[in-house]
Gaussian input, Z-matrix of N, CA and C with variables (Angstrom, degrees):
# hf/3-21g

backbone

0 1
 N
 C     1     B1
 C     2     B2     1     A1
 N     3     B3     2     A2     1     D1
 C     4     B4     3     A3     2     D2
 C     5     B5     4     A4     3     D3
 N     6     B6     5     A5     4     D4
 C     7     B7     6     A6     5     D5
 C     8     B8     7     A7     6     D6
 N     9     B9     8     A8     7     D7
 C    10    B10     9     A9     8     D8
 C    11    B11    10    A10     9     D9
 N    12    B12    11    A11    10    D10
 C    13    B13    12    A12    11    D11
 C    14    B14    13    A13    12    D12
 N    15    B15    14    A14    13    D13
 C    16    B16    15    A15    14    D14
 C    17    B17    16    A16    15    D15
 N    18    B18    17    A17    16    D16
 C    19    B19    18    A18    17    D17
 C    20    B20    19    A19    18    D18
 N    21    B21    20    A20    19    D19
 C    22    B22    21    A21    20    D20
 C    23    B23    22    A22    21    D21
 N    24    B24    23    A23    22    D22
 C    25    B25    24    A24    23    D23
 C    26    B26    25    A25    24    D24
 N    27    B27    26    A26    25    D25
 C    28    B28    27    A27    26    D26
 C    29    B29    28    A28    27    D27
 N    30    B30    29    A29    28    D28
 C    31    B31    30    A30    29    D29
 C    32    B32    31    A31    30    D30
 N    33    B33    32    A32    31    D31
 C    34    B34    33    A33    32    D32
 C    35    B35    34    A34    33    D33
 N    36    B36    35    A35    34    D34
 C    37    B37    36    A36    35    D35
 C    38    B38    37    A37    36    D36
 N    39    B39    38    A38    37    D37
 C    40    B40    39    A39    38    D38
 C    41    B41    40    A40    39    D39
 N    42    B42    41    A41    40    D40
 C    43    B43    42    A42    41    D41
 C    44    B44    43    A43    42    D42
 N    45    B45    44    A44    43    D43
 C    46    B46    45    A45    44    D44
 C    47    B47    46    A46    45    D45
 N    48    B48    47    A47    46    D46
 C    49    B49    48    A48    47    D47
 C    50    B50    49    A49    48    D48
 N    51    B51    50    A50    49    D49
 C    52    B52    51    A51    50    D50
 C    53    B53    52    A52    51    D51
 N    54    B54    53    A53    52    D52
 C    55    B55    54    A54    53    D53
 C    56    B56    55    A55    54    D54
 N    57    B57    56    A56    55    D55
 C    58    B58    57    A57    56    D56
 C    59    B59    58    A58    57    D57
 N    60    B60    59    A59    58    D58
 C    61    B61    60    A60    59    D59
 C    62    B62    61    A61    60    D60
 N    63    B63    62    A62    61    D61
 C    64    B64    63    A63    62    D62
 C    65    B65    64    A64    63    D63
 N    66    B66    65    A65    64    D64
 C    67    B67    66    A66    65    D65
 C    68    B68    67    A67    66    D66
 N    69    B69    68    A68    67    D67
 C    70    B70    69    A69    68    D68
 C    71    B71    70    A70    69    D69
 N    72    B72    71    A71    70    D70
 C    73    B73    72    A72    71    D71
 C    74    B74    73    A73    72    D72
 N    75    B75    74    A74    73    D73
 C    76    B76    75    A75    74    D74
 C    77    B77    76    A76    75    D75
 N    78    B78    77    A77    76    D76
 C    79    B79    78    A78    77    D77
 C    80    B80    79    A79    78    D78
 N    81    B81    80    A80    79    D79
 C    82    B82    81    A81    80    D80
 C    83    B83    82    A82    81    D81
 N    84    B84    83    A83    82    D82
 C    85    B85    84    A84    83    D83
 C    86    B86    85    A85    84    D84
 N    87    B87    86    A86    85    D85
 C    88    B88    87    A87    86    D86
 C    89    B89    88    A88    87    D87
 N    90    B90    89    A89    88    D88
 C    91    B91    90    A90    89    D89
 C    92    B92    91    A91    90    D90
 N    93    B93    92    A92    91    D91
 C    94    B94    93    A93    92    D92
 C    95    B95    94    A94    93    D93
 N    96    B96    95    A95    94    D94
 C    97    B97    96    A96    95    D95
 C    98    B98    97    A97    96    D96
 N    99    B99    98    A98    97    D97
 C   100   B100    99    A99    98    D98
 C   101   B101   100   A100    99    D99
 N   102   B102   101   A101   100   D100
 C   103   B103   102   A102   101   D101
 C   104   B104   103   A103   102   D102
 N   105   B105   104   A104   103   D103
 C   106   B106   105   A105   104   D104
 C   107   B107   106   A106   105   D105
 N   108   B108   107   A107   106   D106
 C   109   B109   108   A108   107   D107
 C   110   B110   109   A109   108   D108
 N   111   B111   110   A110   109   D109
 C   112   B112   111   A111   110   D110
 C   113   B113   112   A112   111   D111
 N   114   B114   113   A113   112   D112
 C   115   B115   114   A114   113   D113
 C   116   B116   115   A115   114   D114
 N   117   B117   116   A116   115   D115
 C   118   B118   117   A117   116   D116
 C   119   B119   118   A118   117   D117
 N   120   B120   119   A119   118   D118
 C   121   B121   120   A120   119   D119
 C   122   B122   121   A121   120   D120
 N   123   B123   122   A122   121   D121
 C   124   B124   123   A123   122   D122
 C   125   B125   124   A124   123   D123
 N   126   B126   125   A125   124   D124
 C   127   B127   126   A126   125   D125
 C   128   B128   127   A127   126   D126
 N   129   B129   128   A128   127   D127
 C   130   B130   129   A129   128   D128
 C   131   B131   130   A130   129   D129
 N   132   B132   131   A131   130   D130
 C   133   B133   132   A132   131   D131
 C   134   B134   133   A133   132   D132
 N   135   B135   134   A134   133   D133
 C   136   B136   135   A135   134   D134
 C   137   B137   136   A136   135   D135
 N   138   B138   137   A137   136   D136
 C   139   B139   138   A138   137   D137
 C   140   B140   139   A139   138   D138
 N   141   B141   140   A140   139   D139
 C   142   B142   141   A141   140   D140
 C   143   B143   142   A142   141   D141
 N   144   B144   143   A143   142   D142
 C   145   B145   144   A144   143   D143
 C   146   B146   145   A145   144   D144
 N   147   B147   146   A146   145   D145
 C   148   B148   147   A147   146   D146
 C   149   B149   148   A148   147   D147
 N   150   B150   149   A149   148   D148
 C   151   B151   150   A150   149   D149
 C   152   B152   151   A151   150   D150
 N   153   B153   152   A152   151   D151
 C   154   B154   153   A153   152   D152
 C   155   B155   154   A154   153   D153
 N   156   B156   155   A155   154   D154
 C   157   B157   156   A156   155   D155
 C   158   B158   157   A157   156   D156
 N   159   B159   158   A158   157   D157
 C   160   B160   159   A159   158   D158
 C   161   B161   160   A160   159   D159
 N   162   B162   161   A161   160   D160
 C   163   B163   162   A162   161   D161
 C   164   B164   163   A163   162   D162
 N   165   B165   164   A164   163   D163
 C   166   B166   165   A165   164   D164
 C   167   B167   166   A166   165   D165
 N   168   B168   167   A167   166   D166
 C   169   B169   168   A168   167   D167
 C   170   B170   169   A169   168   D168
 N   171   B171   170   A170   169   D169
 C   172   B172   171   A171   170   D170
 C   173   B173   172   A172   171   D171
 N   174   B174   173   A173   172   D172
 C   175   B175   174   A174   173   D173
 C   176   B176   175   A175   174   D174
 N   177   B177   176   A176   175   D175
 C   178   B178   177   A177   176   D176
 C   179   B179   178   A178   177   D177
 N   180   B180   179   A179   178   D178
 C   181   B181   180   A180   179   D179
 C   182   B182   181   A181   180   D180
 N   183   B183   182   A182   181   D181
 C   184   B184   183   A183   182   D182
 C   185   B185   184   A184   183   D183
 N   186   B186   185   A185   184   D184
 C   187   B187   186   A186   185   D185
 C   188   B188   187   A187   186   D186
 N   189   B189   188   A188   187   D187
 C   190   B190   189   A189   188   D188
 C   191   B191   190   A190   189   D189
 N   192   B192   191   A191   190   D190
 C   193   B193   192   A192   191   D191
 C   194   B194   193   A193   192   D192
 N   195   B195   194   A194   193   D193
 C   196   B196   195   A195   194   D194
 C   197   B197   196   A196   195   D195
 N   198   B198   197   A197   196   D196
 C   199   B199   198   A198   197   D197
 C   200   B200   199   A199   198   D198
 N   201   B201   200   A200   199   D199
 C   202   B202   201   A201   200   D200
 C   203   B203   202   A202   201   D201
 N   204   B204   203   A203   202   D202
 C   205   B205   204   A204   203   D203
 C   206   B206   205   A205   204   D204

   B1=1.4892
   B2=1.5490
   B3=1.3393
   B4=1.5156
   B5=1.5230
   B6=1.3022
   B7=1.4452
   B8=1.5811
   B9=1.3993
   B10=1.4006
   B11=1.5872
   B12=1.3431
   B13=1.5159
   B14=1.4395
   B15=1.3544
   B16=1.4086
   B17=1.5666
   B18=1.3381
   B19=1.3810
   B20=1.5605
   B21=1.3555
   B22=1.4114
   B23=1.5781
   B24=1.3452
   B25=1.5314
   B26=1.4507
   B27=1.3327
   B28=1.4768
   B29=1.5179
   B30=1.3244
   B31=1.5306
   B32=1.6186
   B33=1.2884
   B34=1.4238
   B35=1.5604
   B36=1.3254
   B37=1.5107
   B38=1.5467
   B39=1.3461
   B40=1.4337
   B41=1.5583
   B42=1.3467
   B43=1.4805
   B44=1.4876
   B45=1.4011
   B46=1.4468
   B47=1.5291
   B48=1.3979
   B49=1.4593
   B50=1.4729
   B51=1.4078
   B52=1.4788
   B53=1.5861
   B54=1.2879
   B55=1.4616
   B56=1.5595
   B57=1.3945
   B58=1.4302
   B59=1.4536
   B60=1.3968
   B61=1.4441
   B62=1.5500
   B63=1.2887
   B64=1.4050
   B65=1.5453
   B66=1.3312
   B67=1.4730
   B68=1.5355
   B69=1.3601
   B70=1.4348
   B71=1.5306
   B72=1.3606
   B73=1.5237
   B74=1.5279
   B75=1.2669
   B76=1.4426
   B77=1.5512
   B78=1.3597
   B79=1.4747
   B80=1.5473
   B81=1.4255
   B82=1.4335
   B83=1.4436
   B84=1.4153
   B85=1.4051
   B86=1.5567
   B87=1.3374
   B88=1.5100
   B89=1.5668
   B90=1.3460
   B91=1.4382
   B92=1.5701
   B93=1.2894
   B94=1.4572
   B95=1.5632
   B96=1.3293
   B97=1.4612
   B98=1.4956
   B99=1.3631
   B100=1.3928
   B101=1.5629
   B102=1.2766
   B103=1.4229
   B104=1.5305
   B105=1.3119
   B106=1.4638
   B107=1.4808
   B108=1.3585
   B109=1.4051
   B110=1.5276
   B111=1.2944
   B112=1.4897
   B113=1.4961
   B114=1.2988
   B115=1.5250
   B116=1.5582
   B117=1.3688
   B118=1.4428
   B119=1.5804
   B120=1.3899
   B121=1.5033
   B122=1.5641
   B123=1.3364
   B124=1.4281
   B125=1.4817
   B126=1.3300
   B127=1.4689
   B128=1.4934
   B129=1.3062
   B130=1.4162
   B131=1.5275
   B132=1.3870
   B133=1.4412
   B134=1.5050
   B135=1.2871
   B136=1.4517
   B137=1.4859
   B138=1.3601
   B139=1.4435
   B140=1.5363
   B141=1.3119
   B142=1.4193
   B143=1.5637
   B144=1.3185
   B145=1.4753
   B146=1.5795
   B147=1.2688
   B148=1.4681
   B149=1.5614
   B150=1.2944
   B151=1.4561
   B152=1.5167
   B153=1.2505
   B154=1.4585
   B155=1.5780
   B156=1.3038
   B157=1.4883
   B158=1.5291
   B159=1.3245
   B160=1.4288
   B161=1.5203
   B162=1.3125
   B163=1.5185
   B164=1.5210
   B165=1.3287
   B166=1.4872
   B167=1.5183
   B168=1.3828
   B169=1.4568
   B170=1.5387
   B171=1.3373
   B172=1.4713
   B173=1.4969
   B174=1.4026
   B175=1.4400
   B176=1.5267
   B177=1.3100
   B178=1.4888
   B179=1.5514
   B180=1.3077
   B181=1.4279
   B182=1.4746
   B183=1.4360
   B184=1.4722
   B185=1.4799
   B186=1.3004
   B187=1.4736
   B188=1.5952
   B189=1.2711
   B190=1.5024
   B191=1.5281
   B192=1.2944
   B193=1.4784
   B194=1.5523
   B195=1.2485
   B196=1.4530
   B197=1.5315
   B198=1.3256
   B199=1.4652
   B200=1.5646
   B201=1.2837
   B202=1.4587
   B203=1.5748
   B204=1.2715
   B205=1.5082
   B206=1.4937
   A1=108.80
   A2=112.29
   A3=115.36
   A4=110.64
   A5=114.91
   A6=120.88
   A7=102.57
   A8=112.67
   A9=117.92
   A10=113.25
   A11=115.14
   A12=113.66
   A13=113.23
   A14=117.15
   A15=119.71
   A16=113.16
   A17=116.34
   A18=119.52
   A19=106.10
   A20=116.33
   A21=120.76
   A22=110.24
   A23=112.06
   A24=117.80
   A25=110.66
   A26=112.79
   A27=118.97
   A28=109.17
   A29=116.16
   A30=118.79
   A31=107.89
   A32=117.10
   A33=123.60
   A34=111.89
   A35=117.13
   A36=121.17
   A37=110.41
   A38=116.12
   A39=119.95
   A40=119.84
   A41=118.44
   A42=119.89
   A43=111.30
   A44=113.81
   A45=119.83
   A46=108.45
   A47=114.03
   A48=118.16
   A49=104.91
   A50=111.80
   A51=118.54
   A52=104.44
   A53=114.51
   A54=122.19
   A55=105.06
   A56=114.79
   A57=119.73
   A58=112.72
   A59=119.37
   A60=125.33
   A61=114.88
   A62=113.73
   A63=117.32
   A64=107.89
   A65=116.56
   A66=119.60
   A67=107.21
   A68=112.49
   A69=122.90
   A70=107.78
   A71=116.63
   A72=120.61
   A73=105.94
   A74=119.26
   A75=127.53
   A76=112.45
   A77=118.67
   A78=116.85
   A79=114.21
   A80=117.05
   A81=122.82
   A82=108.24
   A83=115.60
   A84=119.10
   A85=120.27
   A86=113.15
   A87=116.90
   A88=109.22
   A89=116.80
   A90=119.58
   A91=109.98
   A92=114.05
   A93=121.40
   A94=108.34
   A95=116.24
   A96=118.37
   A97=109.96
   A98=113.28
   A99=118.10
   A100=109.29
   A101=119.21
   A102=123.48
   A103=108.02
   A104=119.37
   A105=121.00
   A106=109.56
   A107=116.43
   A108=126.20
   A109=115.68
   A110=115.07
   A111=122.85
   A112=109.41
   A113=117.05
   A114=121.36
   A115=109.50
   A116=117.55
   A117=116.90
   A118=115.30
   A119=112.58
   A120=121.59
   A121=116.33
   A122=114.42
   A123=116.46
   A124=112.38
   A125=116.09
   A126=118.41
   A127=109.57
   A128=117.04
   A129=123.28
   A130=112.55
   A131=114.86
   A132=121.57
   A133=106.20
   A134=118.92
   A135=124.06
   A136=108.85
   A137=117.19
   A138=121.24
   A139=110.37
   A140=117.26
   A141=122.52
   A142=112.69
   A143=113.69
   A144=118.90
   A145=108.70
   A146=116.28
   A147=119.03
   A148=107.29
   A149=121.11
   A150=121.85
   A151=114.71
   A152=111.76
   A153=118.42
   A154=115.88
   A155=115.42
   A156=118.06
   A157=112.77
   A158=114.83
   A159=121.50
   A160=107.10
   A161=115.02
   A162=121.43
   A163=105.42
   A164=115.27
   A165=120.11
   A166=108.05
   A167=111.86
   A168=118.75
   A169=106.03
   A170=116.70
   A171=120.99
   A172=111.76
   A173=117.73
   A174=118.45
   A175=115.24
   A176=116.47
   A177=119.76
   A178=111.62
   A179=119.01
   A180=122.31
   A181=109.07
   A182=116.82
   A183=120.41
   A184=111.97
   A185=120.47
   A186=121.59
   A187=108.55
   A188=114.01
   A189=115.42
   A190=107.75
   A191=120.45
   A192=127.50
   A193=108.22
   A194=119.36
   A195=126.88
   A196=110.29
   A197=120.21
   A198=116.95
   A199=115.86
   A200=119.10
   A201=118.32
   A202=109.26
   A203=119.13
   A204=123.40
   A205=105.86
   D1=131.73
   D2=-178.72
   D3=-95.86
   D4=143.29
   D5=-177.41
   D6=-114.19
   D7=132.68
   D8=173.45
   D9=-85.95
   D10=159.41
   D11=175.40
   D12=-53.22
   D13=148.40
   D14=-179.16
   D15=-62.90
   D16=145.05
   D17=179.62
   D18=-130.68
   D19=155.99
   D20=177.93
   D21=-99.21
   D22=140.03
   D23=174.57
   D24=-129.57
   D25=156.09
   D26=174.15
   D27=-111.54
   D28=121.32
   D29=177.74
   D30=-67.84
   D31=148.82
   D32=-179.20
   D33=-53.99
   D34=-22.15
   D35=179.36
   D36=-93.64
   D37=-0.21
   D38=171.28
   D39=111.00
   D40=-16.41
   D41=177.58
   D42=-68.33
   D43=153.50
   D44=175.59
   D45=-106.27
   D46=144.60
   D47=-175.08
   D48=-144.79
   D49=152.80
   D50=-178.94
   D51=-112.56
   D52=124.37
   D53=178.97
   D54=-75.28
   D55=130.68
   D56=-176.48
   D57=-105.50
   D58=-49.84
   D59=-176.95
   D60=-172.25
   D61=170.38
   D62=171.23
   D63=-104.59
   D64=148.10
   D65=179.33
   D66=-140.18
   D67=167.30
   D68=178.02
   D69=-97.67
   D70=132.74
   D71=178.59
   D72=-78.90
   D73=116.61
   D74=-171.51
   D75=-54.84
   D76=-47.56
   D77=-178.30
   D78=-67.58
   D79=-21.12
   D80=179.58
   D81=-145.39
   D82=90.70
   D83=179.93
   D84=-55.56
   D85=-10.91
   D86=179.82
   D87=-83.70
   D88=-7.86
   D89=179.51
   D90=-96.57
   D91=122.23
   D92=178.31
   D93=-93.00
   D94=134.67
   D95=-179.79
   D96=-118.87
   D97=143.94
   D98=177.89
   D99=-100.72
   D100=132.25
   D101=-176.54
   D102=-108.40
   D103=124.36
   D104=-175.77
   D105=-146.16
   D106=156.68
   D107=-179.13
   D108=-112.37
   D109=131.98
   D110=175.15
   D111=-73.84
   D112=162.40
   D113=-179.83
   D114=-63.85
   D115=-26.29
   D116=179.35
   D117=-83.06
   D118=2.48
   D119=177.67
   D120=99.21
   D121=-11.47
   D122=-179.97
   D123=-64.62
   D124=133.19
   D125=176.31
   D126=-94.13
   D127=135.42
   D128=177.16
   D129=-120.99
   D130=161.52
   D131=177.27
   D132=-135.60
   D133=135.98
   D134=178.86
   D135=-149.50
   D136=141.51
   D137=175.84
   D138=-49.66
   D139=129.35
   D140=-175.53
   D141=-54.66
   D142=-39.20
   D143=179.21
   D144=-57.56
   D145=-41.70
   D146=-177.10
   D147=-76.50
   D148=-40.09
   D149=175.45
   D150=-52.59
   D151=-40.37
   D152=-174.85
   D153=-95.44
   D154=-0.76
   D155=-176.88
   D156=-76.68
   D157=168.06
   D158=176.67
   D159=-98.12
   D160=148.64
   D161=176.90
   D162=-124.92
   D163=159.09
   D164=177.18
   D165=-93.62
   D166=127.40
   D167=175.55
   D168=-132.63
   D169=121.75
   D170=-178.87
   D171=51.59
   D172=41.19
   D173=176.65
   D174=79.62
   D175=3.88
   D176=178.79
   D177=-118.69
   D178=147.40
   D179=173.50
   D180=-86.88
   D181=120.67
   D182=173.93
   D183=-127.26
   D184=158.75
   D185=179.03
   D186=-63.76
   D187=139.05
   D188=174.11
   D189=-61.92
   D190=-43.55
   D191=175.50
   D192=-122.10
   D193=116.94
   D194=179.56
   D195=-100.51
   D196=125.20
   D197=175.10
   D198=-58.21
   D199=141.61
   D200=-178.90
   D201=-123.11
   D202=5.82
   D203=177.28
   D204=-89.62

């Protein structure tokens, strides 16, 4: 599995996160996970489809995580 260089993202609620890598979800290898780090150092994992989806905010569709680099 190849990992891209880390990128910074802003969550639609305002937090900044550093993308670390993609991973395979062990119970279901068809699910790709995005691994990322919060500004406070906490490491998070979220299904990649959810990480990259759009959410509705004030009637508009915006990225859940938007690149800031």
